[in-house]
C-alpha positions as CSV (number, residue, x, y, z in Angstrom):
1,X,-5.1,66.9,-1.7
2,X,-7.3,68.5,0.6
3,X,-10.2,68.2,3.1
4,X,-13.1,66.1,1.9
5,X,-15.7,67.9,3.6
6,X,-15.1,71.5,3.1
7,X,-16.5,72.3,-0.1
8,X,-13.9,73.8,-2.5
9,X,-11.1,73.0,-0.1
10,X,-12.2,69.6,-1.4
11,X,-10.8,70.3,-4.9
12,X,-8.2,67.9,-4.6
13,X,-9.9,64.8,-3.5
14,X,-13.0,65.4,-5.7
15,X,-10.3,65.6,-8.6
16,X,-8.9,62.4,-7.9
17,X,-12.3,60.5,-7.5
18,X,-13.0,61.8,-10.9
19,X,-9.9,60.8,-12.5
20,X,-9.7,57.4,-11.0
21,X,-12.8,56.7,-13.0
22,X,-10.8,57.0,-16.1
23,X,-8.4,54.9,-17.8
24,X,-4.7,56.1,-17.7
25,X,-1.2,55.0,-19.2
26,X,0.8,52.6,-17.0
27,X,3.2,55.5,-16.2
28,X,0.3,57.6,-14.7
29,X,-0.5,56.9,-10.9
30,X,-3.4,58.9,-9.5
31,X,-3.3,59.3,-5.7
32,X,-5.1,61.1,-2.9
33,X,-2.5,62.4,-0.7
34,X,-4.7,64.0,2.0
35,X,-3.7,61.5,4.6
36,X,-1.2,63.7,6.0
37,X,2.3,65.1,5.0
38,X,4.5,63.0,7.1
39,X,2.8,59.5,6.0
40,X,3.0,60.6,2.3
41,X,6.9,61.4,2.8
42,X,7.1,58.0,4.2
43,X,5.2,56.4,1.5
44,X,7.5,58.1,-1.2
45,X,10.8,57.3,0.7
46,X,9.8,53.6,0.6
47,X,10.3,53.6,-3.0
48,X,13.0,56.0,-3.8
49,X,13.0,56.8,-7.5
50,X,9.6,55.6,-8.3
51,X,8.3,58.8,-9.7
52,X,10.3,60.9,-12.2
53,X,7.4,63.6,-12.1
54,X,4.6,64.5,-9.9
55,X,1.7,67.2,-10.1
56,X,0.5,68.1,-6.7
57,X,-3.0,69.7,-6.9
58,X,-5.3,71.2,-4.2
59,X,-7.2,74.5,-3.3
60,X,-5.0,77.2,-1.5
61,X,-6.2,80.5,-0.2
62,X,-3.7,83.1,-1.6
63,X,-6.3,86.1,-2.2
64,X,-6.4,85.8,-6.1
65,X,-9.7,85.8,-8.1
66,X,-11.9,82.9,-6.8
67,X,-11.9,80.2,-8.9
68,X,-8.5,80.9,-10.5
69,X,-6.4,78.0,-11.2
70,X,-2.6,78.5,-11.0
71,X,0.1,76.3,-12.2
72,X,3.9,76.6,-11.5
73,X,7.1,74.6,-11.1
74,X,7.8,73.7,-7.3
75,X,10.6,75.9,-6.0
76,X,11.0,75.3,-2.3
77,X,11.0,78.3,-0.2
78,X,14.2,79.1,2.2
79,X,13.1,78.1,5.5
80,X,14.9,77.6,8.8
81,X,15.0,74.7,10.7
82,X,12.8,76.0,13.2
83,X,10.3,76.9,10.6
84,X,10.4,73.4,9.1
85,X,10.1,71.7,12.4
86,X,7.0,74.2,12.8
87,X,5.4,72.5,9.8
88,X,6.1,69.3,10.9
89,X,4.5,69.9,14.1
90,X,1.1,71.3,12.2
91,X,1.3,68.2,10.0
92,X,1.4,66.0,13.0
93,X,-1.4,67.4,14.6
94,X,-3.6,66.9,11.3
95,X,-3.1,69.9,9.5
96,X,-3.5,69.1,5.8
97,X,-2.3,71.6,3.6
98,X,-0.8,71.5,0.1
99,X,2.1,73.8,0.9
100,X,2.9,71.9,3.8
101,X,3.0,68.7,2.0
102,X,5.4,70.2,-0.6
103,X,7.7,71.9,1.9
104,X,8.1,68.5,4.1
105,X,8.4,66.3,1.3
106,X,11.0,68.4,-0.3
107,X,13.2,68.9,2.9
108,X,13.2,65.2,3.5
109,X,14.3,64.9,-0.3
110,X,10.9,62.8,-1.2
111,X,10.0,65.1,-4.1
112,X,10.4,63.9,-7.6
113,X,13.0,66.2,-9.2
114,X,10.2,67.5,-11.5
115,X,7.1,68.5,-9.4
116,X,4.5,70.8,-10.6
117,X,1.9,72.3,-8.5
118,X,-1.5,73.4,-9.5
119,X,-3.7,75.4,-7.0
120,X,-7.2,76.4,-7.0
121,X,-8.4,79.6,-5.4
122,X,-11.3,78.6,-3.4
123,X,-14.9,80.4,-3.7
124,X,-16.7,78.5,-0.7
125,X,-15.1,77.5,2.4
126,X,-18.2,76.1,4.3
127,X,-18.9,72.9,5.5
128,X,-20.3,70.5,2.9
129,X,-19.5,67.9,0.4
130,X,-20.2,69.5,-2.9
131,X,-18.2,72.2,-4.7
132,X,-19.4,75.6,-5.4
133,X,-20.6,76.0,-9.1
134,X,-17.6,77.7,-10.4
135,X,-15.2,75.1,-8.9
136,X,-17.1,72.2,-10.3
137,X,-16.6,73.8,-13.6
138,X,-12.8,74.1,-13.0
139,X,-12.9,70.3,-12.0
140,X,-13.9,69.5,-15.3
141,X,-11.6,72.0,-17.1
142,X,-8.8,70.7,-15.2
143,X,-9.6,67.0,-15.7
144,X,-9.6,67.6,-19.6
145,X,-6.2,69.3,-19.2
146,X,-4.7,66.6,-17.5
147,X,-6.1,63.9,-19.8
148,X,-4.4,65.6,-22.7
149,X,-1.3,66.1,-20.9
150,X,-0.7,63.0,-19.6
151,X,-2.4,60.8,-22.3
152,X,-0.6,59.3,-25.6
153,X,-0.5,61.4,-28.5
154,X,-3.9,60.5,-29.6
155,X,-5.7,61.2,-26.4
156,X,-5.7,57.5,-25.6
157,X,-4.8,56.0,-22.3
158,X,-2.3,53.4,-24.0
């Protein structure tokens, strides 16, 4: 997930583009969820139980070392109804963000029980289609890691 023309903030869509060029086991589906949290929730709710597991990936500014990849299991924050509504309001006005997607999808019960998150700390936030050199390297690194994790025991897609 991410904006497609904001260099390092495009990490999610760039990774999707890269991963879609590879063969994957039948149970692995690569999706770009950058089209907005509310639409993603509706898509997930259309087929409840379709996914047992999800790995959500995007660039998020959190003040970490630039280029850092951080992985964790999703644990929703405790937010009030007003705070959730604020997130939904942002989403319907076009704000795209990994955390917003997770909070909204979780609130509506649309996330699989096992949801992992991988965040990249961006280096370059300027307009552009190419990521910084550091983030371009992280794209390859994460693609290889996901290949090992999601492929068969011998590394094949079948």
